[in-house]
C-alpha positions as CSV (number, residue, x, y, z in Angstrom):
1,M,104.8,244.2,97.6
2,T,107.8,246.4,98.5
3,I,111.4,245.8,97.8
4,Q,113.4,246.9,100.8
5,K,116.8,245.5,100.0
6,I,118.6,243.4,97.3
7,N,121.4,240.9,97.8
8,P,124.5,242.5,96.2
9,I,126.3,239.2,95.7
10,G,123.4,237.4,94.2
11,W,122.5,240.4,91.9
12,A,126.2,240.7,90.8
13,N,126.4,237.0,90.1
14,L,123.3,237.1,87.9
15,I,124.3,240.2,85.9
16,A,127.9,239.1,85.5
17,M,126.8,235.7,84.2
18,A,124.4,237.2,81.7
19,T,127.0,239.7,80.5
20,A,129.6,237.0,80.1
21,I,127.2,234.9,78.0
22,F,126.3,238.0,75.8
23,A,130.1,238.8,75.4
24,F,130.8,235.2,74.3
25,L,128.1,235.3,71.7
26,G,129.1,238.8,70.5
27,I,132.8,237.8,70.2
28,L,131.8,234.6,68.5
29,L,129.7,236.4,65.9
30,F,132.5,239.0,65.4
31,M,135.0,236.1,64.8
32,L,132.8,234.4,62.3
33,F,132.0,237.5,60.3
34,G,135.5,238.8,60.6
35,G,137.0,235.6,59.4
36,I,134.6,235.4,56.5
37,L,135.2,239.0,55.4
38,G,139.0,238.8,56.1
39,G,139.2,235.7,53.9
40,L,137.2,237.4,51.1
41,M,139.4,240.5,51.3
42,G,142.6,238.4,51.2
43,G,146.1,239.8,51.5
44,D,146.9,241.5,54.8
45,A,143.4,241.2,56.2
46,A,143.6,237.4,56.1
47,M,147.1,237.4,57.6
48,L,146.0,239.7,60.5
49,G,143.2,237.2,61.4
50,E,145.7,234.3,61.4
51,M,148.2,236.3,63.6
52,M,145.4,236.9,66.2
53,G,144.7,233.2,66.4
54,G,141.4,233.7,64.8
55,G,140.2,235.5,67.9
56,A,140.4,232.3,70.1
57,I,142.1,234.2,72.9
58,A,139.5,236.9,72.8
59,L,136.7,234.3,72.8
60,I,138.2,232.8,76.0
61,L,139.4,235.9,77.9
62,G,136.7,238.4,76.7
63,P,133.8,236.9,78.6
64,I,135.9,236.4,81.7
65,I,137.1,240.0,81.8
66,Y,133.6,241.4,81.0
67,G,132.1,239.2,83.7
68,V,134.6,240.2,86.4
69,V,134.3,244.0,85.6
70,T,130.5,243.7,85.5
71,W,130.5,241.9,88.8
72,I,132.5,244.6,90.5
73,F,130.4,247.5,89.1
74,T,127.2,245.6,89.9
75,I,128.3,245.2,93.6
76,I,128.8,249.0,93.8
77,F,125.5,249.7,92.1
78,A,123.6,247.3,94.4
79,L,125.1,249.0,97.5
80,I,124.1,252.4,96.2
81,M,120.6,251.0,95.3
82,N,120.2,249.6,98.9
83,L,121.1,253.0,100.3
84,C,118.5,254.7,98.1
85,L,115.9,252.1,98.9
86,K,116.5,252.7,102.6
87,L,116.2,256.5,102.1
88,I,112.9,256.3,100.1
89,G,111.3,253.5,102.1
90,G,111.5,250.8,99.5
91,L,110.2,250.3,96.0
92,K,106.6,249.3,95.6
93,I,105.8,246.8,92.8
94,E,102.6,245.1,91.7
95,V,102.6,241.4,91.2
96,S,99.8,239.3,89.7
97,E,99.3,235.7,90.5
């Protein structure tokens, strides 16, 4: 089986969605541990977490921004990959049933 070309839009959609999910989970973990540690430290550390809204804005906007930026760069990568696949005659892979 030989890969001759990949669909840039489909590839970008897949990678951007996976990146957005990982960004959401990473920011969520950062918020949880940051809130716990900030609360334990008290003083200015706890106040900073409250000023930032507990990271709720980052939890909403972070995955969206990561997803959009990843989508753009994946489109560029896929176009370059298609050019390379054309130049080398495709990529041979082995698949078992």
